[in-house]
Phi, psi and omega in degrees: 000110181274156177276355179298127181091348178290131185277330183227115181226114175299138182237122186249130182260123177242158175295292179222010192254018185303311181294316179300316179296314179300319178295319178298308183296318182290342176282343184262319187267151172280167179047051187228139178196159172267124184269319190200143173229134179221145174254125178260126181266160171056043173264169176303336178265006186088211177282129180235146178257132178242128182241128174257127181215167183233140173231124183052034180082354181273126179285146174223157167232146176229145181231137170260099187226024175097171189275032183288330184226154175221160180286152170217174187289354182289346176231134176213165174250132180260129176249113180269129187239142181270341184223164175296323179300320178292318176302311181299317181302308183290321180299309182290322179296314184285336177270353181297153174073021177110011175292171186229126174285138179245241180212165177054038178084003181268150173206163171243135177278179184298345180262358180090003179279134181272140179227152170240122178251107190230151174288138180304324184290346181301322178303313180295319179299316183283348177260010181299149175280356178264102183298331178290321177296317178299317180296318180296316179295316180300312179297324179293312185285337177295339179266359184260153164267270173288137181293139175250103186299318180297317179296322177293318178297321177297315179296320181296318181292330178086182184293000000 
């Protein structure tokens, strides 16, 4: 599956770690692979490596083009999970190798990229017509790092 013709492809800028990051991410996600790597010569950053890869079938590109830019929390990727096992898998995978646990389902991976690992059902809980249920769920997840699906379901159901 080529990215040619794909209308929206996230592009990630790394200092020198594009290939390493692509290998890391494709080892964690299903339906993931590195499609192509190319080195572009004579760019303003010198020789740069561009890696095209897929996670869950979604195309990404990564570039190793020097330390001009770095990631920050204003952009993150959300991974919606159907089970606690899936939450645990992505949480532990993405924090491996020096990643950092944050709060409310957020984490930073070893490259400084922010991710949100959230239960799929959270959207429905927060869109409930019961404001008390929404408040209970909100208060529950504000105290969490990695999401605990059973605790969120308990908070949603109420006393």
